[in-house]
N, CA, C, O and the ligand as a Tripos MOL2 file, in Angstrom:
@<TRIPOS>MOLECULE
protein
  241   239    61     0     0
PROTEIN
NO_CHARGES

@<TRIPOS>ATOM
      1 N           5.8770  -42.7030    3.3600 N.3       1 MET1
      2 CA          6.0350  -41.3750    2.7670 C.3       1 MET1
      3 C           4.7670  -40.5430    2.9370 C.2       1 MET1
      4 O           3.6480  -41.0080    2.7260 O.2       1 MET1
      5 N           4.9940  -39.3070    3.3250 N.am      2 VAL2
      6 CA          3.8520  -38.4230    3.4770 C.3       2 VAL2
      7 C           3.9240  -37.3200    2.4300 C.2       2 VAL2
      8 O           4.9340  -36.6270    2.3030 O.2       2 VAL2
      9 N           2.8700  -37.1750    1.7060 N.am      3 GLU3
     10 CA          2.8400  -36.1250    0.7000 C.3       3 GLU3
     11 C           2.4670  -34.8130    1.3700 C.2       3 GLU3
     12 O           1.3950  -34.6820    1.9610 O.2       3 GLU3
     13 N           3.3710  -33.8450    1.2680 N.am      4 ARG4
     14 CA          3.1150  -32.5600    1.9070 C.3       4 ARG4
     15 C           3.1100  -31.4450    0.8670 C.2       4 ARG4
     16 O           3.8890  -31.4550   -0.0860 O.2       4 ARG4
     17 N           2.2260  -30.5000    1.0720 N.am      5 GLY5
     18 CA          2.1990  -29.3400    0.1950 C.3       5 GLY5
     19 C           1.7880  -29.6790   -1.2190 C.2       5 GLY5
     20 O           1.9910  -28.8900   -2.1420 O.2       5 GLY5
     21 N           1.2200  -30.8330   -1.3840 N.am      6 PHE6
     22 CA          0.8340  -31.2240   -2.7370 C.3       6 PHE6
     23 C          -0.6580  -31.4760   -2.8220 C.2       6 PHE6
     24 O          -1.1700  -31.9940   -3.8150 O.2       6 PHE6
     25 N          -1.3410  -31.0960   -1.7550 N.am      7 ILE7
     26 CA         -2.7840  -31.2820   -1.7470 C.3       7 ILE7
     27 C          -3.4300  -30.0560   -2.3940 C.2       7 ILE7
     28 O          -3.3890  -28.9540   -1.8470 O.2       7 ILE7
     29 N          -4.0010  -30.2610   -3.5210 N.am      8 ALA8
     30 CA         -4.5480  -29.1420   -4.2770 C.3       8 ALA8
     31 C          -5.8410  -28.6360   -3.6600 C.2       8 ALA8
     32 O          -6.7070  -29.4020   -3.2380 O.2       8 ALA8
     33 N          -5.9340  -27.3050   -3.6250 N.am      9 ASN9
     34 CA         -7.2050  -26.7110   -3.2400 C.3       9 ASN9
     35 C          -8.1620  -26.8760   -4.4020 C.2       9 ASN9
     36 O          -7.8090  -26.6200   -5.5530 O.2       9 ASN9
     37 N          -9.3600  -27.3010   -4.0990 N.am     10 ARG10
     38 CA        -10.3210  -27.4840   -5.1710 C.3      10 ARG10
     39 C         -11.4650  -26.5030   -4.9940 C.2      10 ARG10
     40 O         -11.7320  -26.0250   -3.8910 O.2      10 ARG10
     41 N         -12.1250  -26.2170   -6.0870 N.am     11 LEU11
     42 CA        -13.2650  -25.3210   -6.0210 C.3      11 LEU11
     43 C         -14.5360  -26.1450   -6.0520 C.2      11 LEU11
     44 O         -14.7090  -27.0330   -6.8880 O.2      11 LEU11
     45 N         -15.4170  -25.8290   -5.1230 N.am     12 CYS12
     46 CA        -16.6880  -26.5310   -5.0520 C.3      12 CYS12
     47 C         -17.5040  -26.2340   -6.3120 C.2      12 CYS12
     48 O         -17.6410  -25.0810   -6.7210 O.2      12 CYS12
     49 N         -18.0330  -27.2760   -6.9070 N.am     13 THR13
     50 CA        -18.8090  -27.0810   -8.1300 C.3      13 THR13
     51 C         -20.1730  -26.4880   -7.8330 C.2      13 THR13
     52 O         -20.8890  -26.0740   -8.7450 O.2      13 THR13
     53 N         -20.5340  -26.4460   -6.5580 N.am     14 ASN14
     54 CA        -21.8440  -25.9120   -6.1860 C.3      14 ASN14
     55 C         -21.7720  -24.4590   -5.7140 C.2      14 ASN14
     56 O         -22.4870  -23.6030   -6.2330 O.2      14 ASN14
     57 N         -20.9120  -24.1800   -4.7350 N.am     15 CYS15
     58 CA        -20.8600  -22.8350   -4.1630 C.3      15 CYS15
     59 C         -19.5980  -22.0820   -4.5580 C.2      15 CYS15
     60 O         -19.4730  -20.8880   -4.2850 O.2      15 CYS15
     61 N         -18.6660  -22.7740   -5.2000 N.am     16 GLY16
     62 CA        -17.4540  -22.1070   -5.6480 C.3      16 GLY16
     63 C         -16.4220  -21.9150   -4.5500 C.2      16 GLY16
     64 O         -15.3780  -21.3020   -4.7730 O.2      16 GLY16
     65 N         -16.7130  -22.4400   -3.3630 N.am     17 GLY17
     66 CA        -15.7970  -22.2830   -2.2460 C.3      17 GLY17
     67 C         -14.6050  -23.2220   -2.3660 C.2      17 GLY17
     68 O         -14.7000  -24.2950   -2.9610 O.2      17 GLY17
     69 N         -13.4770  -22.8010   -1.7900 N.am     18 LYS18
     70 CA        -12.2810  -23.6430   -1.8210 C.3      18 LYS18
     71 C         -12.3610  -24.7100   -0.7440 C.2      18 LYS18
     72 O         -12.8710  -24.4740    0.3520 O.2      18 LYS18
     73 N         -11.8570  -25.8680   -1.0680 N.am     19 PHE19
     74 CA        -11.7450  -26.9170   -0.0640 C.3      19 PHE19
     75 C         -10.5950  -27.8200   -0.4390 C.2      19 PHE19
     76 O         -10.1330  -27.8170   -1.5800 O.2      19 PHE19
     77 N         -10.1390  -28.5870    0.5200 N.am     20 LEU20
     78 CA         -9.0230  -29.4870    0.2690 C.3      20 LEU20
     79 C          -9.4890  -30.7020   -0.5010 C.2      20 LEU20
     80 O         -10.4790  -31.3430   -0.1490 O.2      20 LEU20
     81 N          -8.7600  -31.0070   -1.5530 N.am     21 GLY21
     82 CA         -9.1180  -32.1580   -2.3530 C.3      21 GLY21
     83 C          -9.0120  -33.4570   -1.5870 C.2      21 GLY21
     84 O          -9.5030  -34.4970   -2.0250 O.2      21 GLY21
     85 N          -8.3580  -33.3830   -0.4220 N.am     22 SER22
     86 CA         -8.1740  -34.5970    0.3580 C.3      22 SER22
     87 C          -9.3280  -34.8440    1.3140 C.2      22 SER22
     88 O          -9.3570  -35.8560    2.0150 O.2      22 SER22
     89 N         -10.2860  -33.9090    1.3410 N.am     23 ALA23
     90 CA        -11.4120  -34.0770    2.2510 C.3      23 ALA23
     91 C         -12.1210  -35.3880    1.9590 C.2      23 ALA23
     92 O         -12.3990  -35.7150    0.8050 O.2      23 ALA23
     93 N         -12.4070  -36.1230    3.0000 N.am     24 PRO24
     94 CA        -13.0350  -37.4270    2.8080 C.3      24 PRO24
     95 C         -14.4390  -37.3050    2.2380 C.2      24 PRO24
     96 O         -15.1860  -36.3870    2.5750 O.2      24 PRO24
     97 N         -14.7760  -38.2220    1.3910 N.am     25 VAL25
     98 CA        -16.1090  -38.2370    0.8140 C.3      25 VAL25
     99 C         -16.9980  -39.1560    1.6460 C.2      25 VAL25
    100 O         -16.6370  -40.2820    1.9900 O.2      25 VAL25
    101 N         -18.1540  -38.6320    1.9450 N.am     26 ILE26
    102 CA        -19.0880  -39.4400    2.7260 C.3      26 ILE26
    103 C         -19.5750  -40.6150    1.8850 C.2      26 ILE26
    104 O         -20.1190  -40.4260    0.7970 O.2      26 ILE26
    105 N         -19.3830  -41.7860    2.3780 N.am     27 ARG27
    106 CA        -19.7950  -42.9660    1.6320 C.3      27 ARG27
    107 C         -20.9510  -43.6690    2.3290 C.2      27 ARG27
    108 O         -21.8500  -44.2290    1.7010 O.2      27 ARG27
    109 N         -20.8880  -43.6130    3.6520 N.am     28 LYS28
    110 CA        -21.9110  -44.3450    4.3960 C.3      28 LYS28
    111 C         -23.1590  -43.5080    4.5640 C.2      28 LYS28
    112 O         -23.3660  -42.8920    5.6090 O.2      28 LYS28
    113 N         -23.9730  -43.4850    3.5590 N.am     29 VAL29
    114 CA        -25.2320  -42.7770    3.6400 C.3      29 VAL29
    115 C         -26.3330  -43.7170    3.2000 C.2      29 VAL29
    116 O         -26.1150  -44.6740    2.4570 O.2      29 VAL29
    117 N         -27.5060  -43.4160    3.6780 N.am     30 ILE30
    118 CA        -28.6530  -44.2280    3.3150 C.3      30 ILE30
    119 C         -29.6720  -43.3570    2.6030 C.2      30 ILE30
    120 O         -30.0970  -42.3530    3.1750 O.2      30 ILE30
    121 N         -30.0840  -43.6820    1.3940 N.am     31 PRO31
    122 CA        -29.5750  -44.8440    0.6300 C.3      31 PRO31
    123 C         -28.1450  -44.6040    0.1440 C.2      31 PRO31
    124 O         -27.7180  -43.4580   -0.0010 O.2      31 PRO31
    125 N         -27.4120  -45.6830   -0.1050 N.am     32 PRO32
    126 CA        -26.0010  -45.5610   -0.5050 C.3      32 PRO32
    127 C         -25.8560  -44.7410   -1.7730 C.2      32 PRO32
    128 O         -26.7300  -44.7440   -2.6390 O.2      32 PRO32
    129 N         -24.7330  -44.0370   -1.8650 N.am     33 VAL33
    130 CA        -24.4990  -43.2160   -3.0520 C.3      33 VAL33
    131 C         -24.1160  -44.0990   -4.2290 C.2      33 VAL33
    132 O         -23.4170  -45.1000   -4.0760 O.2      33 VAL33
    133 N         -24.5800  -43.7130   -5.3830 N.am     34 THR34
    134 CA        -24.1970  -44.4250   -6.5940 C.3      34 THR34
    135 C         -22.8280  -43.9250   -7.0280 C.2      34 THR34
    136 O         -22.3250  -42.9270   -6.5120 O.2      34 THR34
    137 N         -22.2440  -44.6180   -7.9650 N.am     35 GLN35
    138 CA        -20.9270  -44.2030   -8.4660 C.3      35 GLN35
    139 C         -21.0180  -42.7940   -9.0300 C.2      35 GLN35
    140 O         -20.1110  -41.9810   -8.8520 O.2      35 GLN35
    141 N         -22.1170  -42.5150   -9.7080 N.am     36 GLU36
    142 CA        -22.3200  -41.2060  -10.3060 C.3      36 GLU36
    143 C         -22.3590  -40.1270   -9.2200 C.2      36 GLU36
    144 O         -21.7040  -39.0910   -9.3260 O.2      36 GLU36
    145 N         -23.1300  -40.3930   -8.1940 N.am     37 GLU37
    146 CA        -23.2540  -39.4270   -7.0960 C.3      37 GLU37
    147 C         -21.9260  -39.2600   -6.3850 C.2      37 GLU37
    148 O         -21.5730  -38.1630   -5.9510 O.2      37 GLU37
    149 N         -21.1930  -40.3560   -6.2710 N.am     38 PHE38
    150 CA        -19.8940  -40.3110   -5.6120 C.3      38 PHE38
    151 C         -18.9590  -39.3700   -6.3610 C.2      38 PHE38
    152 O         -18.2470  -38.5700   -5.7550 O.2      38 PHE38
    153 N         -18.9720  -39.4760   -7.6770 N.am     39 GLU39
    154 CA        -18.1370  -38.5930   -8.4900 C.3      39 GLU39
    155 C         -18.5580  -37.1380   -8.2880 C.2      39 GLU39
    156 O         -17.7170  -36.2460   -8.1840 O.2      39 GLU39
    157 N         -19.8720  -36.9140   -8.2330 N.am     40 ALA40
    158 CA        -20.3910  -35.5660   -8.0520 C.3      40 ALA40
    159 C         -19.9740  -35.0270   -6.6850 C.2      40 ALA40
    160 O         -19.6210  -33.8550   -6.5550 O.2      40 ALA40
    161 N         -20.0180  -35.8790   -5.6790 N.am     41 LEU41
    162 CA        -19.6750  -35.4760   -4.3200 C.3      41 LEU41
    163 C         -18.2200  -35.0450   -4.2290 C.2      41 LEU41
    164 O         -17.8710  -34.1730   -3.4330 O.2      41 LEU41
    165 N         -17.3840  -35.6500   -5.0380 N.am     42 ARG42
    166 CA        -15.9590  -35.3130   -4.9800 C.3      42 ARG42
    167 C         -15.7110  -33.8820   -5.4070 C.2      42 ARG42
    168 O         -14.6850  -33.2990   -5.0550 O.2      42 ARG42
    169 N         -16.6420  -33.3030   -6.1660 N.am     43 GLY43
    170 CA        -16.4790  -31.9240   -6.6100 C.3      43 GLY43
    171 C         -17.1100  -30.9240   -5.6630 C.2      43 GLY43
    172 O         -17.0870  -29.7180   -5.9090 O.2      43 GLY43
    173 N         -17.6750  -31.4350   -4.5730 N.am     44 LEU44
    174 CA        -18.3460  -30.5450   -3.6340 C.3      44 LEU44
    175 C         -17.5120  -30.3430   -2.3780 C.2      44 LEU44
    176 O         -16.7670  -31.2330   -1.9670 O.2      44 LEU44
    177 N         -17.6420  -29.1640   -1.7710 N.am     45 CYS45
    178 CA        -16.9740  -28.9080   -0.5040 C.3      45 CYS45
    179 C         -17.7600  -29.6480    0.5860 C.2      45 CYS45
    180 O         -18.9140  -30.0250    0.3790 O.2      45 CYS45
    181 N         -17.1290  -29.8500    1.7420 N.am     46 PRO46
    182 CA        -17.7870  -30.5820    2.8340 C.3      46 PRO46
    183 C         -19.1710  -30.0430    3.1740 C.2      46 PRO46
    184 O         -20.0840  -30.8150    3.4670 O.2      46 PRO46
    185 N         -19.3290  -28.7320    3.1370 N.am     47 LYS47
    186 CA        -20.6280  -28.1360    3.4580 C.3      47 LYS47
    187 C         -21.6880  -28.5920    2.4760 C.2      47 LYS47
    188 O         -22.7770  -29.0150    2.8640 O.2      47 LYS47
    189 N         -21.3520  -28.4980    1.1970 N.am     48 CYS48
    190 CA        -22.3130  -28.8660    0.1640 C.3      48 CYS48
    191 C         -22.5480  -30.3720    0.1540 C.2      48 CYS48
    192 O         -23.6290  -30.8340   -0.2110 O.2      48 CYS48
    193 N         -21.5480  -31.1260    0.5490 N.am     49 ARG49
    194 CA        -21.7350  -32.5740    0.6500 C.3      49 ARG49
    195 C         -22.8070  -32.8840    1.6850 C.2      49 ARG49
    196 O         -23.6900  -33.7170    1.4810 O.2      49 ARG49
    197 N         -22.6900  -32.1760    2.8050 N.am     50 LEU50
    198 CA        -23.6700  -32.3840    3.8740 C.3      50 LEU50
    199 C         -25.0710  -32.0460    3.3850 C.2      50 LEU50
    200 O         -26.0260  -32.7900    3.6110 O.2      50 LEU50
    201 N         -25.1710  -30.8940    2.7010 N.am     51 LYS51
    202 CA        -26.4650  -30.4830    2.1580 C.3      51 LYS51
    203 C         -27.0060  -31.5500    1.2310 C.2      51 LYS51
    204 O         -28.1720  -31.9390    1.3020 O.2      51 LYS51
    205 N         -26.1230  -32.0130    0.3570 N.am     52 PHE52
    206 CA        -26.4750  -33.0090   -0.6310 C.3      52 PHE52
    207 C         -27.0100  -34.2680    0.0560 C.2      52 PHE52
    208 O         -28.0460  -34.8180   -0.3170 O.2      52 PHE52
    209 N         -26.2720  -34.6950    1.0620 N.am     53 VAL53
    210 CA        -26.6520  -35.9190    1.7720 C.3      53 VAL53
    211 C         -27.9870  -35.7390    2.4800 C.2      53 VAL53
    212 O         -28.8410  -36.6250    2.4690 O.2      53 VAL53
    213 N         -28.1500  -34.5560    3.1050 N.am     54 LYS54
    214 CA        -29.3980  -34.3020    3.8330 C.3      54 LYS54
    215 C         -30.5750  -34.2340    2.8770 C.2      54 LYS54
    216 O         -31.6590  -34.7410    3.1650 O.2      54 LYS54
    217 N         -30.3400  -33.5900    1.7210 N.am     55 SER55
    218 CA        -31.4280  -33.3750    0.7790 C.3      55 SER55
    219 C         -31.9220  -34.6740    0.1670 C.2      55 SER55
    220 O         -33.0780  -34.7790   -0.2430 O.2      55 SER55
    221 N         -31.0390  -35.6610    0.1080 N.am     56 ARG56
    222 CA        -31.4370  -36.8920   -0.5630 C.3      56 ARG56
    223 C         -31.8600  -37.9750    0.4310 C.2      56 ARG56
    224 O         -32.3600  -39.0280    0.0370 O.2      56 ARG56
    225 N         -31.6580  -37.7120    1.6950 N.am     57 SER57
    226 CA        -32.0120  -38.7330    2.6740 C.3      57 SER57
    227 C         -33.5330  -38.8820    2.7470 C.2      57 SER57
    228 O         -34.2800  -37.9060    2.6760 O.2      57 SER57
    229 N         -33.9500  -40.1040    2.8880 N.am     58 VAL58
    230 CA        -35.3790  -40.3910    2.9270 C.3      58 VAL58
    231 C         -35.8930  -40.2870    4.3490 C.2      58 VAL58
    232 O         -35.3460  -40.9180    5.2530 O.2      58 VAL58
    233 N         -36.9380  -39.4990    4.5590 N.am     59 PRO59
    234 CA        -37.5070  -39.3860    5.9170 C.3      59 PRO59
    235 C         -37.9740  -40.7370    6.4270 C.2      59 PRO59
    236 O         -38.5830  -41.5120    5.6900 O.2      59 PRO59
    237 N         -37.6930  -41.0090    7.6670 N.am     60 ALA60
    238 CA        -38.0470  -42.3090    8.2310 C.3      60 ALA60
    239 C         -39.5600  -42.4640    8.3430 C.2      60 ALA60
    240 O         -40.0410  -43.5010    8.7990 O.2      60 ALA60
    241 ZN        -19.7360  -25.8720   -1.6280 Zn       61 ZN61
@<TRIPOS>BOND
     1     1     2 1
     2     2     3 1
     3     3     4 2
     4     3     5 am
     5     5     6 1
     6     6     7 1
     7     7     8 2
     8     7     9 am
     9     9    10 1
    10    10    11 1
    11    11    12 2
    12    11    13 am
    13    13    14 1
    14    14    15 1
    15    15    16 2
    16    15    17 am
    17    17    18 1
    18    18    19 1
    19    19    20 2
    20    19    21 am
    21    21    22 1
    22    22    23 1
    23    23    24 2
    24    23    25 am
    25    25    26 1
    26    26    27 1
    27    27    28 2
    28    27    29 am
    29    29    30 1
    30    30    31 1
    31    31    32 2
    32    31    33 am
    33    33    34 1
    34    34    35 1
    35    35    36 2
    36    35    37 am
    37    37    38 1
    38    38    39 1
    39    39    40 2
    40    39    41 am
    41    41    42 1
    42    42    43 1
    43    43    44 2
    44    43    45 am
    45    45    46 1
    46    46    47 1
    47    47    48 2
    48    47    49 am
    49    49    50 1
    50    50    51 1
    51    51    52 2
    52    51    53 am
    53    53    54 1
    54    54    55 1
    55    55    56 2
    56    55    57 am
    57    57    58 1
    58    58    59 1
    59    59    60 2
    60    59    61 am
    61    61    62 1
    62    62    63 1
    63    63    64 2
    64    63    65 am
    65    65    66 1
    66    66    67 1
    67    67    68 2
    68    67    69 am
    69    69    70 1
    70    70    71 1
    71    71    72 2
    72    71    73 am
    73    73    74 1
    74    74    75 1
    75    75    76 2
    76    75    77 am
    77    77    78 1
    78    78    79 1
    79    79    80 2
    80    79    81 am
    81    81    82 1
    82    82    83 1
    83    83    84 2
    84    83    85 am
    85    85    86 1
    86    86    87 1
    87    87    88 2
    88    87    89 am
    89    89    90 1
    90    90    91 1
    91    91    92 2
    92    91    93 am
    93    93    94 1
    94    94    95 1
    95    95    96 2
    96    95    97 am
    97    97    98 1
    98    98    99 1
    99    99   100 2
   100    99   101 am
   101   101   102 1
   102   102   103 1
   103   103   104 2
   104   103   105 am
   105   105   106 1
   106   106   107 1
   107   107   108 2
   108   107   109 am
   109   109   110 1
   110   110   111 1
   111   111   112 2
   112   111   113 am
   113   113   114 1
   114   114   115 1
   115   115   116 2
   116   115   117 am
   117   117   118 1
   118   118   119 1
   119   119   120 2
   120   119   121 am
   121   121   122 1
   122   122   123 1
   123   123   124 2
   124   123   125 am
   125   125   126 1
   126   126   127 1
   127   127   128 2
   128   127   129 am
   129   129   130 1
   130   130   131 1
   131   131   132 2
   132   131   133 am
   133   133   134 1
   134   134   135 1
   135   135   136 2
   136   135   137 am
   137   137   138 1
   138   138   139 1
   139   139   140 2
   140   139   141 am
   141   141   142 1
   142   142   143 1
   143   143   144 2
   144   143   145 am
   145   145   146 1
   146   146   147 1
   147   147   148 2
   148   147   149 am
   149   149   150 1
   150   150   151 1
   151   151   152 2
   152   151   153 am
   153   153   154 1
   154   154   155 1
   155   155   156 2
   156   155   157 am
   157   157   158 1
   158   158   159 1
   159   159   160 2
   160   159   161 am
   161   161   162 1
   162   162   163 1
   163   163   164 2
   164   163   165 am
   165   165   166 1
   166   166   167 1
   167   167   168 2
   168   167   169 am
   169   169   170 1
   170   170   171 1
   171   171   172 2
   172   171   173 am
   173   173   174 1
   174   174   175 1
   175   175   176 2
   176   175   177 am
   177   177   178 1
   178   178   179 1
   179   179   180 2
   180   179   181 am
   181   181   182 1
   182   182   183 1
   183   183   184 2
   184   183   185 am
   185   185   186 1
   186   186   187 1
   187   187   188 2
   188   187   189 am
   189   189   190 1
   190   190   191 1
   191   191   192 2
   192   191   193 am
   193   193   194 1
   194   194   195 1
   195   195   196 2
   196   195   197 am
   197   197   198 1
   198   198   199 1
   199   199   200 2
   200   199   201 am
   201   201   202 1
   202   202   203 1
   203   203   204 2
   204   203   205 am
   205   205   206 1
   206   206   207 1
   207   207   208 2
   208   207   209 am
   209   209   210 1
   210   210   211 1
   211   211   212 2
   212   211   213 am
   213   213   214 1
   214   214   215 1
   215   215   216 2
   216   215   217 am
   217   217   218 1
   218   218   219 1
   219   219   220 2
   220   219   221 am
   221   221   222 1
   222   222   223 1
   223   223   224 2
   224   223   225 am
   225   225   226 1
   226   226   227 1
   227   227   228 2
   228   227   229 am
   229   229   230 1
   230   230   231 1
   231   231   232 2
   232   231   233 am
   233   233   234 1
   234   234   235 1
   235   235   236 2
   236   235   237 am
   237   237   238 1
   238   238   239 1
   239   239   240 2
@<TRIPOS>SUBSTRUCTURE
     1 MET1         2 RESIDUE 1 A MET
     2 VAL2         6 RESIDUE 1 A VAL
     3 GLU3        10 RESIDUE 1 A GLU
     4 ARG4        14 RESIDUE 1 A ARG
     5 GLY5        18 RESIDUE 1 A GLY
     6 PHE6        22 RESIDUE 1 A PHE
     7 ILE7        26 RESIDUE 1 A ILE
     8 ALA8        30 RESIDUE 1 A ALA
     9 ASN9        34 RESIDUE 1 A ASN
    10 ARG10       38 RESIDUE 1 A ARG
    11 LEU11       42 RESIDUE 1 A LEU
    12 CYS12       46 RESIDUE 1 A CYS
    13 THR13       50 RESIDUE 1 A THR
    14 ASN14       54 RESIDUE 1 A ASN
    15 CYS15       58 RESIDUE 1 A CYS
    16 GLY16       62 RESIDUE 1 A GLY
    17 GLY17       66 RESIDUE 1 A GLY
    18 LYS18       70 RESIDUE 1 A LYS
    19 PHE19       74 RESIDUE 1 A PHE
    20 LEU20       78 RESIDUE 1 A LEU
    21 GLY21       82 RESIDUE 1 A GLY
    22 SER22       86 RESIDUE 1 A SER
    23 ALA23       90 RESIDUE 1 A ALA
    24 PRO24       94 RESIDUE 1 A PRO
    25 VAL25       98 RESIDUE 1 A VAL
    26 ILE26      102 RESIDUE 1 A ILE
    27 ARG27      106 RESIDUE 1 A ARG
    28 LYS28      110 RESIDUE 1 A LYS
    29 VAL29      114 RESIDUE 1 A VAL
    30 ILE30      118 RESIDUE 1 A ILE
    31 PRO31      122 RESIDUE 1 A PRO
    32 PRO32      126 RESIDUE 1 A PRO
    33 VAL33      130 RESIDUE 1 A VAL
    34 THR34      134 RESIDUE 1 A THR
    35 GLN35      138 RESIDUE 1 A GLN
    36 GLU36      142 RESIDUE 1 A GLU
    37 GLU37      146 RESIDUE 1 A GLU
    38 PHE38      150 RESIDUE 1 A PHE
    39 GLU39      154 RESIDUE 1 A GLU
    40 ALA40      158 RESIDUE 1 A ALA
    41 LEU41      162 RESIDUE 1 A LEU
    42 ARG42      166 RESIDUE 1 A ARG
    43 GLY43      170 RESIDUE 1 A GLY
    44 LEU44      174 RESIDUE 1 A LEU
    45 CYS45      178 RESIDUE 1 A CYS
    46 PRO46      182 RESIDUE 1 A PRO
    47 LYS47      186 RESIDUE 1 A LYS
    48 CYS48      190 RESIDUE 1 A CYS
    49 ARG49      194 RESIDUE 1 A ARG
    50 LEU50      198 RESIDUE 1 A LEU
    51 LYS51      202 RESIDUE 1 A LYS
    52 PHE52      206 RESIDUE 1 A PHE
    53 VAL53      210 RESIDUE 1 A VAL
    54 LYS54      214 RESIDUE 1 A LYS
    55 SER55      218 RESIDUE 1 A SER
    56 ARG56      222 RESIDUE 1 A ARG
    57 SER57      226 RESIDUE 1 A SER
    58 VAL58      230 RESIDUE 1 A VAL
    59 PRO59      234 RESIDUE 1 A PRO
    60 ALA60      238 RESIDUE 1 A ALA
    61 ZN61       241 GROUP 0 **** ****
């Protein structure tokens, strides 16, 4: 079964932009995201997720 037309548009908690709630959450980041961060990421649009991931990444 495929769920169609039931994917809610969500508002980014950071920039207020709309995004699909089905957008995948980045999990494979170093250092790994905590459960708390994961929950926070779910409220962010893909753009802000990228920013978030970049901002927290440790320079090599
Ligand atoms: Zn955003």
